[in-house]
C-alpha positions as a LaTeX table, in Angstrom:
\begin{tabular}{lrrr}
\hline
Residue & $x$ (\AA) & $y$ (\AA) & $z$ (\AA) \\
\hline
Met1 & 39.25 & 17.74 & $-89.14$ \\
Tyr2 & 41.67 & 16.47 & $-86.55$ \\
Ala3 & 44.36 & 18.43 & $-84.73$ \\
Tyr4 & 47.93 & 17.38 & $-84.08$ \\
His5 & 51.24 & 18.77 & $-82.91$ \\
Glu6 & 53.47 & 19.14 & $-85.96$ \\
Thr7 & 57.08 & 18.42 & $-84.98$ \\
Lys8 & 58.64 & 18.48 & $-88.46$ \\
Ile9 & 61.68 & 20.76 & $-88.69$ \\
His10 & 61.03 & 23.44 & $-91.31$ \\
Gly11 & 64.28 & 24.40 & $-92.97$ \\
Ser12 & 67.30 & 23.13 & $-91.02$ \\
Ile13 & 68.44 & 23.11 & $-87.40$ \\
Ser14 & 70.97 & 25.84 & $-88.14$ \\
Phe15 & 68.50 & 27.89 & $-90.22$ \\
Pro16 & 64.91 & 27.03 & $-89.19$ \\
Tyr17 & 63.12 & 28.87 & $-91.98$ \\
Thr18 & 61.27 & 27.78 & $-95.08$ \\
Leu19 & 58.75 & 29.04 & $-97.62$ \\
Tyr20 & 56.21 & 26.73 & $-99.27$ \\
Gly21 & 54.11 & 27.48 & $-102.32$ \\
Val22 & 50.70 & 25.78 & $-102.25$ \\
Arg23 & 47.88 & 25.44 & $-104.77$ \\
Ile24 & 44.36 & 24.50 & $-103.68$ \\
Pro25 & 42.78 & 22.09 & $-104.46$ \\
Glu26 & 45.71 & 20.53 & $-106.37$ \\
Ala27 & 47.77 & 20.04 & $-103.19$ \\
Phe28 & 44.78 & 19.41 & $-100.89$ \\
Glu29 & 41.26 & 20.66 & $-100.22$ \\
Ser30 & 41.99 & 21.21 & $-96.53$ \\
Phe31 & 44.94 & 21.01 & $-94.16$ \\
Pro32 & 43.78 & 19.76 & $-90.75$ \\
Leu33 & 43.93 & 21.50 & $-87.41$ \\
His34 & 47.47 & 21.47 & $-86.06$ \\
Trp35 & 49.98 & 23.51 & $-84.09$ \\
His36 & 53.76 & 23.87 & $-84.13$ \\
Asp37 & 56.64 & 25.80 & $-82.59$ \\
Glu38 & 57.22 & 28.00 & $-85.63$ \\
Met39 & 55.79 & 31.40 & $-86.42$ \\
Glu40 & 53.71 & 31.13 & $-89.60$ \\
Ile41 & 52.64 & 33.77 & $-92.11$ \\
Ile42 & 50.15 & 32.84 & $-94.83$ \\
Tyr43 & 50.09 & 35.15 & $-97.86$ \\
Val44 & 47.49 & 34.61 & $-100.59$ \\
Ile45 & 48.69 & 35.20 & $-104.14$ \\
Ser46 & 45.45 & 34.46 & $-106.01$ \\
Gly47 & 41.95 & 33.23 & $-105.26$ \\
Ser48 & 40.78 & 32.88 & $-101.68$ \\
Val49 & 41.19 & 30.44 & $-98.80$ \\
Val50 & 39.68 & 29.98 & $-95.35$ \\
Val51 & 42.10 & 29.99 & $-92.41$ \\
Ser52 & 41.00 & 29.06 & $-88.89$ \\
Val53 & 43.07 & 30.20 & $-85.89$ \\
Gln54 & 41.99 & 29.18 & $-82.38$ \\
Gly55 & 38.42 & 28.71 & $-83.62$ \\
Asp56 & 38.18 & 32.06 & $-85.45$ \\
Glu57 & 37.77 & 31.83 & $-89.23$ \\
Tyr58 & 39.16 & 34.32 & $-91.76$ \\
Val59 & 38.50 & 34.35 & $-95.51$ \\
Leu60 & 41.65 & 35.59 & $-97.23$ \\
Ser61 & 41.74 & 36.88 & $-100.80$ \\
Asp62 & 44.76 & 37.76 & $-102.96$ \\
Gly63 & 47.20 & 40.12 & $-101.25$ \\
Glu64 & 45.91 & 39.40 & $-97.74$ \\
Leu65 & 47.77 & 37.73 & $-94.88$ \\
Val66 & 47.31 & 35.83 & $-91.64$ \\
Cys67 & 50.00 & 35.83 & $-88.94$ \\
Ile68 & 49.95 & 32.79 & $-86.66$ \\
Gln69 & 52.03 & 32.81 & $-83.50$ \\
Pro70 & 53.74 & 29.65 & $-82.20$ \\
Gln71 & 51.54 & 26.96 & $-80.62$ \\
Leu72 & 48.23 & 28.38 & $-81.86$ \\
Ile73 & 45.89 & 25.74 & $-83.30$ \\
His74 & 45.03 & 26.50 & $-86.92$ \\
Ser75 & 43.91 & 25.00 & $-90.22$ \\
Ile76 & 43.40 & 26.00 & $-93.84$ \\
Arg77 & 40.82 & 24.90 & $-96.39$ \\
Gln78 & 39.44 & 25.66 & $-99.82$ \\
Asn79 & 36.84 & 28.44 & $-99.95$ \\
Ala80 & 33.83 & 26.72 & $-101.54$ \\
Asp81 & 34.98 & 25.56 & $-105.00$ \\
Glu82 & 37.41 & 28.42 & $-105.56$ \\
Lys83 & 40.98 & 27.69 & $-106.60$ \\
Ala84 & 43.76 & 29.49 & $-104.77$ \\
Ser85 & 47.50 & 29.91 & $-104.61$ \\
Tyr86 & 49.26 & 30.95 & $-101.42$ \\
Ile87 & 52.58 & 30.74 & $-99.60$ \\
Asn88 & 53.48 & 29.59 & $-96.11$ \\
Ile89 & 56.40 & 31.35 & $-94.43$ \\
Leu90 & 57.52 & 29.34 & $-91.41$ \\
Phe91 & 60.39 & 30.18 & $-89.08$ \\
Arg92 & 61.46 & 29.83 & $-85.48$ \\
Leu93 & 61.78 & 33.09 & $-83.61$ \\
Ser94 & 64.91 & 31.70 & $-81.97$ \\
Met95 & 66.80 & 32.18 & $-85.27$ \\
Leu96 & 66.45 & 35.95 & $-84.77$ \\
Glu97 & 67.61 & 36.02 & $-81.16$ \\
Asn98 & 71.04 & 37.03 & $-79.88$ \\
Ser99 & 72.81 & 35.03 & $-77.23$ \\
Gly100 & 73.07 & 36.88 & $-73.95$ \\
Ala101 & 71.29 & 40.16 & $-73.20$ \\
Asp102 & 69.22 & 41.32 & $-76.15$ \\
Leu103 & 66.66 & 44.12 & $-76.03$ \\
Cys104 & 64.74 & 42.92 & $-79.12$ \\
Thr105 & 64.35 & 39.46 & $-77.62$ \\
Glu106 & 63.28 & 40.85 & $-74.25$ \\
Lys107 & 60.80 & 43.41 & $-75.60$ \\
Phe108 & 59.37 & 41.54 & $-78.58$ \\
Leu109 & 60.59 & 38.07 & $-79.57$ \\
Asp110 & 60.05 & 36.34 & $-76.20$ \\
Pro111 & 56.63 & 37.93 & $-75.61$ \\
Val112 & 55.51 & 36.90 & $-79.11$ \\
Gln113 & 56.82 & 33.36 & $-78.62$ \\
Thr114 & 54.99 & 32.97 & $-75.32$ \\
Arg115 & 51.98 & 34.95 & $-76.61$ \\
Arg116 & 52.18 & 37.53 & $-73.83$ \\
Leu117 & 52.22 & 39.94 & $-76.77$ \\
Met118 & 49.43 & 39.33 & $-79.29$ \\
Leu119 & 49.96 & 40.13 & $-82.98$ \\
Gln120 & 47.26 & 41.21 & $-85.40$ \\
Arg121 & 46.20 & 37.88 & $-86.94$ \\
Tyr122 & 44.22 & 38.88 & $-90.00$ \\
Ile123 & 45.71 & 41.55 & $-92.28$ \\
Pro124 & 43.05 & 42.41 & $-94.88$ \\
Lys125 & 43.36 & 44.76 & $-97.83$ \\
Gly126 & 43.28 & 48.35 & $-96.63$ \\
His127 & 44.90 & 47.48 & $-93.29$ \\
Glu128 & 47.89 & 49.70 & $-92.49$ \\
Leu129 & 50.21 & 46.65 & $-92.44$ \\
Cys130 & 48.98 & 44.93 & $-95.60$ \\
Glu131 & 51.11 & 46.71 & $-98.20$ \\
Asp132 & 54.36 & 46.62 & $-96.20$ \\
Leu133 & 53.99 & 42.96 & $-95.20$ \\
Gly134 & 52.99 & 42.03 & $-98.74$ \\
Lys135 & 56.14 & 43.61 & $-100.18$ \\
Cys136 & 58.30 & 41.62 & $-97.77$ \\
Ala137 & 56.44 & 38.41 & $-98.65$ \\
Leu138 & 56.98 & 39.00 & $-102.38$ \\
Lys139 & 60.71 & 39.60 & $-101.80$ \\
Leu140 & 60.92 & 36.31 & $-99.87$ \\
Ile141 & 59.21 & 34.57 & $-102.79$ \\
Asp142 & 61.80 & 35.99 & $-105.19$ \\
Ile143 & 64.60 & 34.74 & $-102.94$ \\
Arg144 & 63.02 & 31.29 & $-102.77$ \\
Leu145 & 62.82 & 31.12 & $-106.56$ \\
Ser146 & 66.48 & 32.07 & $-106.88$ \\
Gly147 & 67.60 & 29.76 & $-104.05$ \\
Asn148 & 67.91 & 30.52 & $-100.33$ \\
Ser149 & 71.60 & 29.65 & $-100.17$ \\
Gly150 & 73.70 & 32.80 & $-99.98$ \\
Asn151 & 70.66 & 34.90 & $-99.08$ \\
Glu152 & 70.39 & 34.01 & $-95.40$ \\
Leu153 & 71.20 & 37.54 & $-94.22$ \\
Met154 & 68.56 & 39.05 & $-96.50$ \\
Ile155 & 65.99 & 36.48 & $-95.33$ \\
Lys156 & 66.67 & 37.39 & $-91.71$ \\
Ala157 & 66.50 & 41.09 & $-92.56$ \\
Leu158 & 63.10 & 40.64 & $-94.21$ \\
Leu159 & 61.77 & 38.59 & $-91.28$ \\
Phe160 & 62.91 & 41.32 & $-88.89$ \\
Glu161 & 61.23 & 43.89 & $-91.14$ \\
Met162 & 57.95 & 41.96 & $-91.09$ \\
Leu163 & 58.08 & 41.64 & $-87.31$ \\
His164 & 58.82 & 45.36 & $-87.07$ \\
Tyr165 & 55.63 & 46.17 & $-88.97$ \\
Met166 & 53.65 & 43.67 & $-86.89$ \\
Ser167 & 54.91 & 45.26 & $-83.69$ \\
Lys168 & 53.01 & 48.43 & $-84.61$ \\
Cys169 & 49.67 & 46.68 & $-84.00$ \\
Ala170 & 50.77 & 44.24 & $-81.29$ \\
Glu171 & 48.99 & 44.44 & $-77.96$ \\
Pro172 & 49.68 & 42.88 & $-74.55$ \\
Glu173 & 47.64 & 39.78 & $-73.83$ \\
Asn174 & 44.65 & 40.75 & $-71.74$ \\
Ala175 & 43.14 & 38.71 & $-68.90$ \\
Glu176 & 40.41 & 37.20 & $-71.09$ \\
Glu177 & 42.88 & 36.11 & $-73.78$ \\
Phe178 & 45.15 & 34.59 & $-71.13$ \\
His179 & 42.22 & 32.66 & $-69.66$ \\
Val180 & 41.13 & 31.33 & $-73.07$ \\
Arg181 & 44.70 & 30.42 & $-74.00$ \\
Ser182 & 45.13 & 28.52 & $-70.74$ \\
Leu183 & 41.96 & 26.54 & $-71.42$ \\
His184 & 43.07 & 25.77 & $-74.97$ \\
Glu185 & 46.45 & 24.55 & $-73.73$ \\
Lys186 & 44.60 & 22.10 & $-71.47$ \\
Leu187 & 42.42 & 20.95 & $-74.37$ \\
Lys188 & 45.54 & 19.95 & $-76.32$ \\
Lys189 & 45.94 & 17.10 & $-73.82$ \\
Ser190 & 42.60 & 15.65 & $-74.93$ \\
Ile191 & 43.55 & 16.09 & $-78.58$ \\
Ala192 & 46.79 & 14.18 & $-77.98$ \\
Tyr193 & 44.78 & 11.52 & $-76.13$ \\
Val194 & 42.60 & 10.98 & $-79.20$ \\
Gln195 & 45.66 & 10.66 & $-81.44$ \\
Ser196 & 47.05 & 7.90 & $-79.25$ \\
Asn197 & 43.80 & 6.04 & $-78.50$ \\
Tyr198 & 41.46 & 6.58 & $-81.47$ \\
Ala199 & 41.10 & 2.82 & $-82.02$ \\
Glu200 & 39.60 & 2.41 & $-78.55$ \\
Glu201 & 36.22 & 3.46 & $-77.18$ \\
Ile202 & 36.46 & 7.16 & $-76.33$ \\
Thr203 & 33.63 & 9.03 & $-74.66$ \\
Val204 & 33.26 & 12.74 & $-74.03$ \\
Ala205 & 33.67 & 12.02 & $-70.32$ \\
Lys206 & 36.99 & 10.22 & $-70.87$ \\
Ala207 & 38.36 & 12.98 & $-73.09$ \\
Ala208 & 37.19 & 15.66 & $-70.67$ \\
Ala209 & 38.88 & 13.92 & $-67.74$ \\
Val210 & 42.24 & 14.03 & $-69.55$ \\
Ser211 & 42.06 & 17.84 & $-69.58$ \\
Asn212 & 40.52 & 17.96 & $-66.10$ \\
Phe213 & 37.24 & 19.48 & $-67.34$ \\
Ser214 & 33.65 & 18.56 & $-66.62$ \\
Pro215 & 32.02 & 16.99 & $-69.73$ \\
Gly216 & 29.76 & 20.02 & $-70.25$ \\
His217 & 32.51 & 22.62 & $-69.97$ \\
Phe218 & 34.81 & 20.48 & $-72.10$ \\
Ser219 & 32.20 & 20.22 & $-74.87$ \\
Arg220 & 31.65 & 23.98 & $-74.95$ \\
Met221 & 35.37 & 24.78 & $-75.00$ \\
Phe222 & 36.09 & 22.11 & $-77.59$ \\
Arg223 & 33.50 & 23.49 & $-79.99$ \\
Gln224 & 34.84 & 27.01 & $-79.47$ \\
Leu225 & 38.37 & 25.89 & $-80.34$ \\
Thr226 & 37.69 & 23.54 & $-83.26$ \\
Gly227 & 34.34 & 24.68 & $-84.62$ \\
Cys228 & 32.81 & 21.22 & $-84.21$ \\
Ser229 & 31.62 & 18.92 & $-81.44$ \\
Phe230 & 34.00 & 16.43 & $-79.87$ \\
Thr231 & 32.04 & 13.53 & $-81.37$ \\
Gln232 & 32.31 & 15.04 & $-84.86$ \\
Tyr233 & 36.01 & 15.63 & $-84.31$ \\
Leu234 & 36.59 & 12.04 & $-83.19$ \\
Ile235 & 34.72 & 10.57 & $-86.16$ \\
Asn236 & 36.58 & 12.85 & $-88.59$ \\
Tyr237 & 39.92 & 11.91 & $-87.06$ \\
Arg238 & 39.12 & 8.21 & $-87.38$ \\
Leu239 & 37.96 & 8.64 & $-90.97$ \\
Glu240 & 41.08 & 10.56 & $-91.96$ \\
Met241 & 43.26 & 7.88 & $-90.39$ \\
Ala242 & 41.23 & 5.27 & $-92.30$ \\
Ala243 & 41.81 & 7.19 & $-95.54$ \\
Lys244 & 45.53 & 7.15 & $-94.80$ \\
Tyr245 & 45.55 & 3.37 & $-94.29$ \\
Leu246 & 43.42 & 2.82 & $-97.40$ \\
Ser247 & 45.85 & 4.83 & $-99.52$ \\
Glu248 & 48.74 & 2.73 & $-98.21$ \\
Gly249 & 46.91 & $-0.44$ & $-99.37$ \\
Glu250 & 48.44 & $-2.84$ & $-96.85$ \\
Met251 & 45.33 & $-3.77$ & $-94.82$ \\
Lys252 & 41.87 & $-5.15$ & $-95.57$ \\
Ile253 & 38.99 & $-2.69$ & $-95.33$ \\
Ser254 & 37.44 & $-4.56$ & $-92.41$ \\
Glu255 & 40.78 & $-4.46$ & $-90.56$ \\
Ile256 & 41.13 & $-0.74$ & $-91.20$ \\
Ala257 & 37.63 & $-0.10$ & $-89.87$ \\
Val258 & 38.34 & $-1.86$ & $-86.59$ \\
Ser259 & 41.82 & $-0.36$ & $-86.24$ \\
Cys260 & 40.27 & 3.10 & $-86.58$ \\
Gly261 & 37.60 & 2.55 & $-83.95$ \\
Phe262 & 34.67 & 1.50 & $-86.17$ \\
Asn263 & 33.22 & $-1.78$ & $-84.98$ \\
Asn264 & 30.27 & $-1.56$ & $-87.39$ \\
Leu265 & 31.45 & $-1.96$ & $-90.99$ \\
Ser266 & 28.19 & $-0.66$ & $-92.48$ \\
Tyr267 & 28.38 & 2.53 & $-90.41$ \\
Phe268 & 32.03 & 2.96 & $-91.35$ \\
Thr269 & 31.20 & 2.66 & $-95.06$ \\
Arg270 & 28.34 & 5.19 & $-94.82$ \\
Ala271 & 30.39 & 7.68 & $-92.81$ \\
Phe272 & 33.39 & 7.35 & $-95.10$ \\
Ala273 & 31.27 & 7.84 & $-98.25$ \\
Glu274 & 29.62 & 10.90 & $-96.72$ \\
Lys275 & 33.01 & 12.50 & $-96.01$ \\
Tyr276 & 34.94 & 11.49 & $-99.13$ \\
Gly277 & 32.19 & 11.07 & $-101.72$ \\
Met278 & 33.04 & 7.42 & $-102.36$ \\
Thr279 & 33.08 & 4.11 & $-100.53$ \\
Pro280 & 36.25 & 2.84 & $-98.83$ \\
Arg281 & 36.57 & 0.20 & $-101.57$ \\
Lys282 & 36.49 & 2.80 & $-104.36$ \\
Tyr283 & 38.87 & 5.06 & $-102.41$ \\
Lys284 & 41.32 & 2.16 & $-102.03$ \\
Ala285 & 41.03 & 1.27 & $-105.71$ \\
Ala286 & 41.68 & 4.89 & $-106.74$ \\
Ala287 & 44.77 & 5.03 & $-104.51$ \\
Asp288 & 46.09 & 1.79 & $-106.05$ \\
Glu289 & 45.88 & 3.12 & $-109.61$ \\
\hline
\end{tabular}
C-alpha cells in the first residue's frame, strides 16, 4: 500500500466535520496508508477490520474504536474474508477552539493537535472508554441519518464529550515517542518523493537521502512505519497507480507500464496479476464494462 497526504476538506470550511458510513469489501478491500490534518475516529458497527496506525496494527470488532490524531499515518483493510461495516468520524480540532485565550485549547486541543498529548488509540470492548465513546458515536450516526443541518451545536457537544472521555486516558508524549514521531515526520519526505517521481528510477539510497537517513537506517524505519520494505512499498504504489490508469481507460497498457516505472512489460504483467488476481488486460476490460 502507498501513503499520501490527504488534503480533501471533510465537511465544509466553516464546519470541518463529516461522518462516513463504509462497508467492506463493497466499498474497498483496503484503504491505503495516508495522513491528514483531521482527527479521525473509526467505530465498527459489525464484523471486523484491521486498522494500522504508525505501523501498529489493531483488529477491531463491532463496538470497538480507534482514535487517530492529526498527521498520524494510518490505513484500514478487510480482516481476512470477513465483511464489515464501520463509520469514520473526521473533524478538525480547530472547529472546537475559541478565539483568544481559551483554557481547553491550551490544556487539551493544542497538545492533541501537535501530539504532545497522546490519546489512547485502540479502545477495545471492556475498556473504560468503550461504552461512553460508543454511545456518542451512535448519537452522531443518528444525527447524520436525520441530516446535520440544524444539529451543529449538538455535533460539537458530542465531539467535546468524546474528547472529554479520551482525556481521561491521555498521557504526555514521552521522549521515545517524540523521537519516533520526529523520525516518521522525516520519512514523509521520502513518501512524498515517491508520489512525485514514481515513474523514474528510485533506489533505496535516493529515497533515504531525501529524508537525510543512511540507507540502512532508512530501511529499518520505513519497515517499522509501513509494515513493508521500501522496495515492496514502491512496487505497490506503482501498481496501484497503474490500476488507476487502467480503470480510466485512456492509455495503452504498455504506456501505463512505462509511465508507472515498469520498463519490463512481462514483469509488470506478472506483478499486477499477483496483486490484483488478473492481468492488466483483464482488469482494463472489467473496468470498461
